[in-house]
C-alpha positions, 0 to 999 in steps of 0.5 A: 188540966183536962185534955181533948182532941179537936180535929185530931189534934191535942188541946188542953183546957184553958184556965185563967183569972177572971175579974169583975168589971171594976177590978178589971178596969182598975187593973187595966188602968194600973197597967197602963200607968205603969207602962207609961213610965217606960222610956227609951234610955240611951245612957245604959250602965255597964253594971252586970246583968245575969244570963238567967235574967236575960233568958227570962226576958227572952222567954217572955218575948217568946210567949207572943202569938204567931201565925200558925204558931210557927214562932218565927223568931230568933233572939241572939243575946250578946255579952261578948265584948269583942262582938259588941265592939264589932257591932258598934263599929258596923252600926256607926258606919251605917248611922254616919252614912244615914245622918250624912246623906241618906236621911232627909232634912225633915227626918233629921229635924224631927230627931232634934228634940230626941238628941240622937246622932250617929254615935252609939256608945250604948252598943258597947256599954250595955252589958247585953245586946239582944238582936231579934231576927225574923225567920222568913222560912224554915227548911224541913226535909230539904224543902223550903216552908215559908212562915206566916205573918212574920213581921206581925208576929216578930213585932208583937214578940218585940213589944212583949220583951220590951215590956218584960225589960221594963218589968225587970227594972232595966232599960232599953232602946229600939235600935234599927241601923239601916241596913242591918245586914252586918248583923247577919254576918257578925252573928253568923246567922243562917239564910232564913233569918233577917235582922229585925231589931236590936235591943241594948239592955241594962241598968240606967246610969246613975244620972240619966235625962230623957227628952221631955216628950208627951204621948198622944192622948186617947182621942188622938190614938183611938176611934170608938164605934159604939 
């Protein structure tokens, strides 16, 4: 690996695999087809998942690009049963209020094919919960320094960890009880962090059914300017 300074800062040579066009097309298609098998799963087994596996998933998510390389995220991994119970109770309270007054009739109607309600047993059943917090600012020498493109950076990191979870043969779902301030309290997070996403992680139960849904085709999600 070669090193050089650019504008007074160290850089290293970038080495990567390069494929011819046909192989690149095949690899991209295979990756898409594999990702297309990923589904949101709410029936998560309590089968143990090692801390080492969770650590690798977190580090995969943490490879995401971020504004000025500030890496404005904290991944909180929870396996403690009492803490998971507290999270479930607080989340279900917010979810109950959402389903019984906060959410519009149209929203609830749109959720019917998915089969969700305010009950969230997976928050206790899953062996691990990962709560991703966005770091809005950092305190450096007593001064408040804002991070850049925080939502975008953390959103990319979440996508990458979800892909890594799928790669490991595990399942998850994106859970966003609103509001999520209770997570800051339960996990005792500092003032510069805001809860962004909660991911229950584990193996699927022996018998799992998911909604019979279809993803939009290419012509509905892309526009080409050639």
